NULO-446289 format. One line per 8 residues: number of its first residue (from 0); their letters; for each residue x, y, z of C-alpha. Coordinates in Angstrom, 3 decimals, padded with zeros to 6 digits. Each point is the difference from the previous one (the first is absolute). Layout:
BEGIN
NUM	A	X Y Z  ...
//
This chain:
BEGIN
0	MIGHDLGG	008.977 024.470 012.233  -001.604 -003.023 001.397  -001.321 001.187 003.721  000.649 003.291 -000.663  -002.491 002.531 000.874  -000.045 002.411 -002.461  -001.002 003.547 000.859  -001.278 -001.603 003.571
8	RYEILTRI	-002.689 -001.364 -001.411  000.070 -002.345 -002.832  001.874 -003.670 001.428  001.984 -001.330 -002.843  -001.533 -003.886 -000.348  001.690 -001.569 -003.105  000.726 001.114 -003.566  -002.332 -000.837 -002.637
16	GGGGMALV	001.417 001.410 -002.760  002.369 002.171 -001.709  000.769 002.001 -003.849  002.880 001.931 -001.244  -000.830 003.026 002.402  -001.593 -001.011 003.190  -000.500 -003.032 002.055  -003.449 -001.200 001.495
24	YKAHDVLL	-000.555 -001.299 003.189  -002.852 -001.032 002.121  -000.283 001.965 002.998  -002.714 000.665 002.860  -001.238 003.562 001.160  -000.131 -000.275 003.453  -002.333 003.610 000.167  -002.134 -001.572 -001.566
32	NRNVAVKV	000.336 -003.608 000.611  000.042 -001.126 -003.868  002.359 -001.539 -002.584  001.272 002.065 -002.789  002.470 000.235 -002.561  003.116 001.892 000.109  002.032 000.988 -002.962  003.609 001.319 000.898
40	LRQQFVHD	002.044 001.888 -002.455  003.224 -002.417 -000.939  003.036 002.072 001.608  001.605 000.789 -003.485  -002.588 002.309 -000.247  -000.317 001.889 003.151  002.731 002.880 -000.950  -001.742 000.566 -003.669
48	EEFIRRFR	-001.866 003.342 001.211  -002.031 -000.020 -003.156  -000.981 -003.433 000.558  -001.191 000.811 003.143  -002.043 002.748 -000.798  -001.662 -002.120 -002.979  -000.563 -003.162 002.190  -001.620 002.260 002.838
56	REAQSAAA	-001.951 001.821 -002.667  -001.120 -002.730 -001.404  -000.763 -001.517 002.817  -002.279 002.419 000.745  -002.063 000.120 -002.808  -000.509 -003.849 000.123  -000.980 000.822 003.291  -003.097 001.777 -001.342
64	LSHPNVVS	-001.274 -002.533 -001.388  -002.606 -001.827 001.866  -001.728 -003.154 -001.912  -000.908 -003.381 000.274  002.477 -001.460 -002.193  002.909 002.331 000.747  002.421 -000.879 002.946  -000.420 002.464 002.587
72	IYDVGQEE	002.511 002.502 001.126  000.176 000.877 003.436  003.238 001.362 001.421  003.086 001.824 -001.746  003.309 000.400 002.351  003.326 000.287 000.661  002.198 -001.104 002.779  004.036 001.259 -000.501
80	DTHYIVME	000.840 -001.427 -003.159  -002.910 -002.572 -000.769  -003.552 001.363 -001.936  -002.611 -002.198 -000.184  -003.947 -000.192 -000.705  -002.370 -001.825 001.747  -003.339 -001.737 -002.106  -002.206 -002.584 000.915
88	YVEGQNLN	000.767 -003.299 -000.061  -001.570 -002.304 -002.424  -000.361 -003.687 000.949  000.515 -002.328 -002.796  001.948 -000.283 -003.482  001.113 002.091 -002.412  -001.693 -000.949 -003.678  003.255 -000.886 -001.187
96	EVIQERAP	000.076 -003.064 001.940  -003.619 -000.585 -000.641  001.550 -000.025 -003.437  002.344 -002.543 000.689  -001.983 -002.308 001.963  -002.963 000.306 -001.889  -000.117 001.637 -003.553  -001.526 000.167 -002.542
104	LQANEAVR	-002.974 001.028 002.283  -003.873 -000.486 -000.797  -001.209 002.762 -001.733  -002.586 001.238 002.529  003.032 -000.012 002.512  002.116 002.049 -002.356  -002.504 002.494 -000.828  -001.105 000.630 003.781
112	IAVQIADA	003.656 000.598 000.935  000.714 002.509 -003.218  -003.217 001.603 000.758  001.440 000.545 003.770  003.165 001.771 -001.414  -001.624 001.961 -002.501  -002.172 001.663 002.642  003.189 001.008 001.991
120	LDHAHQNH	001.364 001.320 -003.151  -002.740 001.593 -000.867  -000.003 001.691 004.017  003.786 000.792 -000.522  -000.523 001.538 -003.394  -002.350 002.193 001.279  002.457 001.617 002.673  002.553 000.322 -002.344
128	IIHRDIKP	002.002 -002.821 001.134  001.656 -002.782 -002.824  001.152 -002.824 001.358  002.191 -000.889 -002.954  000.973 -003.634 001.336  -003.320 -001.957 -000.102  001.643 -003.659 000.141  -001.927 -003.268 002.119
136	HNILIGKN	002.931 000.427 002.635  -001.804 003.707 000.850  -003.131 -001.814 -000.077  -001.152 -001.502 003.779  -003.047 -002.049 000.305  -000.962 -000.839 003.434  -001.318 -002.997 001.453  -003.573 001.590 -000.122
144	GRVKVTDF	000.704 000.279 -004.248  000.315 004.034 000.234  002.354 000.981 -002.309  002.782 003.277 001.223  002.198 001.354 -002.882  002.787 001.219 002.437  003.501 002.482 -000.847  -002.318 002.666 -001.323
152	GIARAVTS	002.641 002.959 -000.734  002.903 -001.528 001.082  001.327 -000.801 -003.107  000.809 003.745 -001.027  002.278 000.427 002.881  003.508 -000.750 -001.642  001.954 002.894 -000.855  000.893 000.966 -003.649
160	STITQTGS	004.023 -001.179 000.732  -001.134 -003.621 001.055  -001.615 000.201 -003.747  002.863 001.753 -002.052  002.335 -002.492 001.988  -002.163 -003.094 -000.903  -001.230 001.063 -003.295  -003.414 -001.803 000.662
168	VIGSVHYF	-003.378 001.230 001.364  -001.898 -000.845 002.572  -002.432 -002.814 000.366  000.142 -003.582 -000.664  000.596 -000.596 -004.151  -002.577 -002.886 000.128  -003.047 002.265 000.275  001.698 002.921 -001.360
176	SPEHAKGI	-002.224 002.081 -002.733  001.584 001.442 -003.147  000.548 003.671 001.110  001.087 -001.437 003.171  002.513 -002.022 -001.657  001.447 003.227 -002.540  000.175 001.717 003.620  -002.468 002.882 -000.521
184	NAGEKSDL	-002.460 000.623 002.785  -002.375 -002.437 000.496  -003.748 000.604 000.625  -002.969 -001.042 001.144  -000.554 -002.418 -003.046  003.975 -001.811 000.686  -001.800 -001.601 002.846  -002.860 -001.241 -002.054
192	YSLGIVLY	002.125 -001.773 -002.011  002.012 -001.310 002.733  -003.181 -001.721 001.387  -001.004 -000.864 -003.495  003.288 -002.013 000.658  -000.812 -001.337 003.732  -003.459 -001.084 -001.601  001.470 -001.874 -003.035
200	QMLTAKLP	002.700 -001.751 002.693  -003.141 -001.082 001.918  -001.973 -001.669 -002.454  003.025 -001.456 -002.327  002.886 -000.722 002.734  002.703 001.396 -002.058  000.934 003.796 -001.057  -000.224 001.583 -003.148
208	FLGESPIS	003.376 000.906 -000.207  003.217 -001.620 001.066  003.437 000.222 -001.208  003.765 -000.840 000.977  000.354 003.362 001.338  -002.249 003.008 001.144  000.879 002.273 -002.946  -000.906 -002.749 -002.068
216	VALKHLQE	-003.163 -000.014 001.799  -000.758 003.349 000.065  000.739 000.199 -003.988  -002.953 -002.793 -000.392  -002.335 002.469 001.755  000.814 002.448 -002.570  000.153 -002.072 -003.302  -001.631 -003.634 000.328
224	TFEEPRIV	-003.465 -001.255 000.333  -000.868 -001.516 002.428  -001.168 -004.547 000.108  -004.009 001.073 000.225  -001.385 -001.798 003.426  -002.774 -001.834 -001.659  002.808 -002.006 -002.261  002.161 -000.829 003.171
232	NPHIPQSV	-003.591 -000.713 002.112  -003.355 -001.039 -001.878  -001.888 000.308 002.865  000.567 003.608 000.221  -003.613 001.973 -001.188  000.588 002.401 -002.614  -001.399 002.966 001.835  002.670 -000.655 002.598
240	ENVILKAM	002.987 -000.239 -003.079  -001.621 003.334 -000.932  000.814 001.618 003.046  003.262 -001.183 -000.004  000.826 000.710 -003.501  -001.560 003.637 000.268  001.913 000.374 003.295  003.300 -000.914 -001.446
248	RKNPNERY	-000.369 002.419 -003.410  003.841 001.797 -000.359  -001.515 003.175 -001.071  -001.692 001.312 003.274  -002.825 001.307 -002.355  -001.099 -003.032 -000.617  -000.107 -001.288 003.516  -002.897 000.789 002.712
256	SSAHEMLL	-000.489 003.729 000.619  000.071 -000.728 003.646  000.217 -002.593 002.959  -003.703 000.261 000.521  -000.610 -000.701 -003.605  001.630 -003.253 000.019  -001.716 -000.614 002.982  -003.390 000.339 -001.537
264	DLDGSLRP	001.173 -002.375 -002.502  001.732 -003.049 002.005  -003.520 000.457 002.241  -001.968 -000.628 -002.718  002.507 -002.573 -001.800  -001.335 -002.981 001.615  -004.008 000.912 -001.028  -001.417 -003.421 -002.193
272	ERLNEPKI	-000.570 002.120 -002.921  003.483 001.533 000.262  001.713 -003.505 000.301  000.193 -000.335 -003.997  000.182 003.332 -001.509  002.076 000.509 -002.896  003.673 001.038 000.334  000.984 003.309 000.346
280	SFISVNDM	001.641 001.636 -002.901  002.171 003.544 -000.256  000.824 002.141 -002.944  003.726 -000.696 -001.391  002.226 003.122 001.026  003.063 000.261 -001.147  002.650 000.127 002.980  003.199 001.166 -000.075
288	DETRVMPA	001.513 -002.335 003.005  -000.846 -003.232 -002.334  003.184 -001.508 -001.707  000.419 000.843 -003.471  002.629 -000.111 -003.027  001.335 003.443 -000.621  001.111 000.845 -003.459  003.726 001.220 -000.370
296	IRGEIRPE	000.816 003.474 -000.688  001.004 001.032 -003.214  002.696 002.455 -000.954  001.940 -000.428 003.092  003.346 002.611 000.475  002.998 -001.452 -000.580  003.114 001.321 001.475  001.984 000.272 -003.240
304	AVKEREDM	-002.717 002.049 -001.371  000.615 002.316 002.829  003.530 000.276 -000.815  -000.462 000.264 -003.528  -002.088 002.785 000.261  002.620 001.920 002.687  002.692 -000.161 -002.732  -001.969 000.996 -002.651
312	AATSNTNV	-000.493 003.110 002.054  003.339 000.380 001.304  001.102 000.403 -003.825  -003.190 002.556 -000.788  001.594 002.247 002.687  003.716 -000.672 -001.356  -000.881 001.143 -003.400  -002.058 003.033 001.084
320	QWNNNEEQ	002.873 000.988 002.000  002.820 -000.640 -003.137  -002.222 002.274 -001.942  -000.007 002.693 002.344  003.531 -000.022 000.134  000.617 000.183 -003.561  -002.119 002.867 -000.473  001.406 001.656 002.549
328	QQQRAKGW	003.259 -000.575 -001.390  -000.774 001.527 -003.197  -001.839 003.324 001.414  003.709 000.345 001.460  002.040 -001.525 -002.200  001.337 003.461 -000.591  000.609 000.850 003.987  001.766 -002.878 001.405
336	KKPLTVVG	-000.038 -003.608 -001.030  -000.625 -003.064 002.801  002.576 -003.061 -000.563  -001.420 -002.951 -001.166  001.554 -001.978 002.724  -001.904 001.630 002.460  -003.497 -000.874 -002.045  001.368 -003.648 -000.227
344	VTLLILAL	000.821 -000.222 003.899  -003.394 001.207 000.969  -002.080 -001.951 -002.252  002.267 -003.302 001.239  -000.709 001.346 003.904  -003.972 -000.145 -001.036  000.228 -003.256 -001.730  001.466 -001.255 002.915
352	IIWGFIWL	-002.320 001.329 002.957  -003.140 -001.063 -002.471  001.579 -004.041 -000.268  000.859 000.116 003.814  -003.660 001.157 000.486  -001.567 -003.012 -001.935  002.123 -002.607 001.726  -001.071 001.247 003.552
360	LGRLDVAE	-003.621 -000.275 -000.961  000.682 -003.539 -001.570  001.911 -000.730 003.581  -002.993 001.239 002.320  -002.863 -001.919 -002.120  000.280 -002.781 002.046  -001.972 -002.913 -001.738  -003.314 -001.292 001.885
368	VDVPYVVG	-000.705 -003.528 000.910  -003.411 -002.273 000.906  -000.457 -000.240 004.090  000.145 -003.784 000.504  -003.129 -001.394 002.283  001.115 -001.229 003.132  -002.923 -000.370 002.041  -000.185 -003.701 001.590
376	KTETEARQ	003.647 -000.445 -000.783  002.447 -000.710 002.859  001.923 003.362 000.810  003.077 -001.493 -001.144  -001.593 -000.869 -003.437  -001.421 003.354 -000.171  003.179 001.762 000.839  001.975 -002.153 -002.896
384	MIEAAGLK	-002.937 000.630 -002.524  -000.217 003.878 000.622  003.845 000.264 -000.613  000.467 -002.093 -002.954  -002.536 002.663 -001.057  002.651 002.932 000.192  -002.118 001.322 003.304  000.706 -000.079 003.620
392	VEDPVIRE	-001.610 -001.094 003.494  -000.723 002.416 002.218  001.184 -000.080 003.198  -001.432 -001.195 002.878  -002.542 -001.858 -001.463  -003.277 000.595 001.383  -000.971 -003.216 002.511  -003.416 -000.884 000.931
400	HNKEIPLD	-001.787 -002.700 002.091  -002.376 -001.636 -002.501  -002.209 -003.464 000.245  -000.443 -000.899 -003.159  003.144 000.762 -001.594  002.980 -002.460 000.990  003.251 001.320 001.721  002.631 002.323 -002.232
408	QVISQTKM	-002.804 000.212 -002.960  -000.874 003.073 -001.586  -003.000 001.514 001.054  000.113 003.079 -002.319  002.221 002.374 -002.230  000.303 003.216 -001.172  000.217 000.964 -003.859  -001.263 -002.966 -001.341
416	NMRVKEGS	-001.732 -000.874 -003.403  001.794 003.058 -001.040  003.779 001.503 -001.846  002.297 001.788 001.966  003.748 000.507 -000.376  002.804 -001.627 000.632  001.115 -000.352 003.736  -003.121 001.387 001.026
424	LIQLTVSD	-001.245 -000.935 003.762  -002.413 -002.773 000.309  -001.376 -000.351 003.827  -001.392 -003.452 001.166  -002.039 -000.598 002.820  000.729 -003.561 001.543  -001.711 -002.298 001.662  000.840 -000.899 003.614
432	GPELEELG	-002.649 -002.658 000.048  -002.599 -000.308 002.484  000.427 002.105 003.291  001.008 -002.201 002.170  -000.594 -000.312 004.017  002.347 -001.209 002.928  -001.342 -002.483 001.880  -000.563 000.113 003.703
440	NYIGKSLQ	001.070 -001.954 002.516  -003.037 -002.122 001.097  001.842 -002.635 002.431  -002.074 000.067 003.076  -003.155 000.895 -001.664  -003.127 -001.353 -000.931  -000.347 -001.662 -003.136  -002.960 001.946 -000.716
448	AAIDELGA	001.199 003.446 000.607  003.090 -001.135 -002.480  -003.007 -000.729 -002.462  -001.979 003.468 000.441  003.247 002.029 -000.213  001.662 -001.842 -003.394  -003.775 -000.170 -001.563  000.055 003.839 000.242
456	LGVTEEQI	002.930 -000.075 -002.311  -001.771 -002.181 -002.078  000.994 -003.548 000.936  -002.249 -002.487 -000.701  -000.609 -002.845 002.553  000.940 -002.197 -002.963  003.952 001.629 000.514  000.206 -000.984 003.665
464	VVDPVFSE	000.938 -003.677 000.512  -000.565 -001.136 003.963  002.592 -002.294 001.791  -002.310 -001.324 002.907  002.267 -001.567 002.643  000.021 -000.861 004.119  001.720 002.429 002.068  -000.158 001.846 003.522
472	QAPDTIIQ	-001.554 003.134 -002.024  -003.106 000.721 000.451  -002.529 -001.490 -002.947  000.315 002.327 -003.460  002.795 001.548 001.610  002.996 000.367 -003.121  003.283 -001.387 000.549  001.721 -000.019 -002.965
480	QTPNAGEQ	-000.517 002.302 -003.120  001.545 000.120 -003.777  000.931 002.260 -001.333  001.438 001.245 003.193  -001.151 003.820 001.345  002.053 002.728 -001.897  -000.254 -001.538 -003.075  -001.717 001.566 -003.293
488	FNPESAEF	-002.164 -001.720 -001.949  -002.972 000.362 -002.662  -003.532 -000.524 001.607  -001.464 -001.069 -003.439  002.501 -003.243 -000.219  001.953 -000.384 003.204  -000.592 -003.438 001.784  -000.047 -000.168 003.925
496	TFMVSKGR	000.431 -002.979 002.441  -000.604 000.669 003.655  000.878 -002.923 002.724  -003.126 000.455 002.457  -000.153 -002.067 003.043  -002.989 -001.928 000.526  000.929 000.115 003.195  000.857 -003.109 002.447
504	ETVPMPNL	-000.693 -003.631 -001.295  -003.492 -000.699 001.504  -001.477 -003.194 001.399  -003.508 -001.377 000.341  -000.885 000.846 003.685  -000.884 -003.389 001.937  -003.218 -000.064 002.126  001.131 000.211 003.758
512	IGNSLDEA	-003.421 000.187 001.602  -000.667 -003.322 001.936  003.382 -001.114 000.362  001.826 -000.643 002.663  002.559 002.656 000.751  003.020 -002.564 -000.732  -001.593 -000.583 -003.459  -000.455 003.480 -000.676
520	KDLIKASE	003.698 000.346 000.843  001.442 -002.861 -002.215  -002.669 001.328 -002.830  000.885 003.533 000.090  004.271 -001.163 -000.375  -001.020 -002.324 -002.685  -001.586 003.280 -002.008  003.208 002.048 000.882
528	LVLKDADI	-001.872 002.600 001.932  000.870 001.104 003.433  -001.752 -000.128 003.308  001.575 001.413 003.307  -000.725 -000.990 003.099  -001.632 003.891 001.062  -002.514 -000.523 -003.151  -001.685 -003.201 001.624
536	LYEPSYLH	-002.968 001.660 001.923  -001.983 -001.955 002.460  -003.706 000.557 000.583  -002.722 -001.746 001.998  -002.068 -001.979 -002.553  -003.184 -002.187 000.169  000.187 -001.389 -003.435  003.585 -001.064 -000.124
544	QKDYVISQ	001.887 -002.574 002.426  003.159 001.411 001.934  003.270 000.575 -002.247  -002.248 000.005 -003.181  000.181 002.888 -002.213  -002.948 002.286 -000.314  001.021 002.569 -002.626  002.862 000.832 -002.122
552	HPYEPKDQ	001.305 003.234 -001.692  000.501 001.738 -002.275  -000.530 -002.573 -002.629  -003.010 -001.954 -000.553  000.346 -003.788 -000.723  001.145 -000.174 -004.127  000.621 003.531 000.148  003.444 001.100 -001.453
560	AAKGSKIS	002.774 000.586 002.655  003.380 001.331 -000.993  002.898 -002.374 001.445  001.306 001.141 003.079  -003.326 001.807 000.875  -000.522 000.238 003.892  -003.321 -001.709 000.915  -001.707 000.252 003.161
568	ISVSSGPP	-002.619 -002.539 001.839  -002.891 000.180 002.401  000.374 -003.284 002.358  -002.922 -001.279 002.513  000.829 -000.138 003.493  -002.978 -001.917 000.634  -003.299 001.286 001.106  -000.607 003.168 002.076
576	KDAKEHQF	000.612 -000.220 003.804  -003.994 000.349 000.636  -000.874 -003.032 -002.503  -001.160 -002.432 001.854  -000.111 -003.562 -001.257  -003.188 -002.927 000.630  000.247 -003.399 -001.211  -003.485 -001.922 -001.695
584	NIVISPAE	000.180 -003.426 000.843  -002.350 -001.657 -002.625  -001.527 -003.608 000.417  -001.325 -001.202 -002.742  -000.737 -003.793 -001.039  -000.898 -001.175 -003.725  -003.727 000.553 -001.613  -000.430 -003.843 000.883
592	AGKTSEIR	002.254 -002.327 002.644  002.156 -001.735 -002.308  000.173 001.408 -003.004  002.159 003.084 -001.185  -001.201 003.868 -000.094  001.684 002.869 -001.400  000.788 002.743 002.895  000.578 003.743 -000.750
600	IVYSDARG	000.508 002.257 002.634  000.158 003.974 -000.988  001.171 002.870 002.688  -000.367 004.209 000.043  002.001 001.714 002.650  002.295 002.994 -000.148  002.303 -001.415 -002.877  -003.263 -000.183 -002.245
608	EDIEWDKR	-003.755 -000.993 -000.785  -000.343 -003.923 -001.351  003.479 -001.218 000.488  000.130 -003.470 -001.291  001.607 -002.242 003.106  000.093 -003.272 -001.739  -002.234 -002.773 -001.840  000.372 -003.699 001.289
616	QITSTQTF	-001.573 -003.329 -000.484  -001.061 -001.721 003.199  -001.757 -003.473 000.960  000.009 000.404 003.469  -000.925 002.392 002.832  003.470 002.847 000.092  001.057 003.065 001.429  001.192 002.800 -001.716
624	PVTVVLAP	001.513 003.390 001.754  -000.277 002.833 -001.124  001.413 003.105 000.862  -001.012 003.650 -000.802  001.380 003.101 001.087  -002.130 003.249 000.691  000.325 003.710 000.306  -001.481 002.151 003.467
632	DTEARVTV	-003.672 000.701 -001.639  -000.550 -003.273 -002.490  -001.151 -003.493 -000.085  001.399 -003.176 -001.451  -002.444 -002.744 -001.212  000.945 -003.305 -001.574  -002.668 -002.017 -002.392  000.044 -003.690 -000.676
640	YRDNQFID	-001.140 -001.529 -003.672  -000.568 -003.235 000.152  -000.725 -001.977 -003.989  000.066 003.359 -001.308  -002.969 000.925 002.337  -000.107 002.683 002.718  000.024 -001.611 003.413  000.480 002.336 002.817
648	TKSISYEE	002.105 003.085 001.090  001.349 001.556 003.349  001.459 003.231 000.666  001.712 001.926 003.043  000.520 003.518 000.775  002.754 002.080 001.137  -001.614 000.725 002.877  -000.631 -003.416 001.057
656	LAQGTDSS	003.549 -000.879 -000.437  001.076 002.500 002.309  -002.084 -001.866 002.775  002.273 -002.598 000.187  -001.365 -002.637 -003.104  002.961 -001.300 -001.756  -001.784 -003.045 -001.677  -003.464 -001.274 -000.985
664	TLTIPGEE	-001.178 -003.073 -001.626  -002.713 -000.295 -002.974  -001.249 -003.617 -000.131  -001.623 -001.156 -002.990  -001.332 -003.477 000.151  -000.945 -002.800 -002.883  -003.373 -000.224 -001.602  -002.478 -002.295 001.771
672	PPPSEEPA	-001.873 -002.084 -002.441  -003.907 000.459 -000.478  -002.378 -001.300 002.619  -002.515 -001.517 -002.494  002.872 -002.314 -001.226  000.533 -002.265 002.834  -003.563 -001.207 000.901  -000.081 -000.750 -003.794
680	QAEVNETD	003.265 -002.154 000.444  -001.649 -001.374 003.194  -003.195 -001.465 -001.521  002.179 -001.411 -002.887  001.917 -001.858 002.002  -003.123 -001.005 002.128  -001.900 -001.208 -003.200  003.375 -001.909 -000.783
688	EETDEEEQ	000.143 -001.661 003.590  -003.950 -000.809 -000.670  000.614 -001.519 -003.180  003.463 -002.170 001.113  -002.287 -001.149 002.661  -002.590 -001.137 -002.212  002.099 -001.992 -002.177  001.313 -002.014 003.032
696	QP	-002.890 -001.127 000.997  -001.281 -003.559 -001.129
//
């Protein structure tokens, strides 16, 4: 179905769920450009006319419901043998998933959810639609917190033959109402009982009734009491427990009279004045379904007594007939005489007939035996127990899939808990285990596609083991799978192993920019990458020297590149043809003759702004050639710093170079001493000389 355009309008995207009667797919409505959910009838029902008729009628009834807490039905259709229902697609989780992840829930959250469910049921009941399968799996919770009830009316679309064959009733046994378990018509109050169980499960994280088989659970709904919610979770307010206790009464007359009444009680149950209200109580009513000891029936009729009565009746008849014969003989003694032998033979024949009749009754009166209870036994054990009791198993046994009952274990039997004639037939229903699915071929597909398809069948991600390996396949492509395609598997317990491609082995991409072409080739080869001559592109560059790498593609430095990947690079062919070069001759002296000065030269041209040319230490006058490159309509300049102080700058334009000026000179002399210092020194010298002359005179 995946990829199929159902009805020429609904493009099936992926499978998102399924049950015993239908499969559910996520689809895209190409006409209205929206996502929808499409429920498709399983193939085994497509030839059951009664089922199809009820399926369509109930779907149309559900489509009549328009409520914010009910999943809307958009369309019902048929394409060849495919019958489908199109409904609203809810993005989120179902309540069962929420309970498994977070239960027990806070009282306010559980009540908020239950209020919305009750509101949906109230709307449905007003439209004369009974859900009959309220359970967390049928409650959807959107990402916005809105609760949606789904599968309205669909549970009714099962043929009477199906019910007869399985000996069961429709619905989920853990959420049955007592009247539902009896197999009688389930009314509106049956939905309220199921809602009470859902609220119980949200607040306690457990179900009120559990058993080894569906029948044992159904009997507990009829006969046993459940553990009260506040015993399991003391944090439940008494007012909320009262709602659960009233909704889950076995007697429907003691439950809420309507979903609206339950809605109002739920809505006010968390008010401060109600939190600690008294525990609700009910008048005890004798329930005929409760388990009790029945007194034995006195004065039972024994077969021996029946035989004695028949013998007495036969003897009486014989005596009457004998007396009549005597009277006739006396009356007719004179007319004729009947031989005594004839009378004796007649009496003997009558006695033999009576004895034979009594003997035949004894043979026809077959003994009765107790029917052994074999539910939960294997088929072999059940046959042995039934045959040992003098009974027979009716062949063939009924086999059906069941998630909860192991393979070859008896689900149900006829004529249980009673006495029957020896040799009677007992019909068994035996489990075929969970319904198995056939594993598709996922080799060559993406891992996510396999996870989505298996998830729609009920497989969790914990059941899937991923083995990543390097390969030539695209990343996340499945290379091998276990089990193999076509094998049968149980979605709830099977484990899957997928060998998934990580793509080719990767290496960090080296930085080629600024390296010479030969250096770049060596780096590429060392990284097991591929560079072909056709992938070396030359282009002019002001910034890079000729035969030096300008850029690299498609991987940036340090990116992970698969081994064997092709690399392309751009290499400088030197400056453009219209570029011009000019040489500045910088003639510079130290600040003071004979002392050391630090010289720093910076230039700006077509290659960039304020490029550091060099930094030198000088002690004498030196000349430094600085070559600049000019593009059309630009200028270049050189700036000189000495001892971290700006000294001078010189610039030249492209137009000036066009006139033939190839070089120019910038001269920077040393600093001269201040003029005031020399006279002062002369004065000192003169004074010293005069002093010397005076000292030399006698």
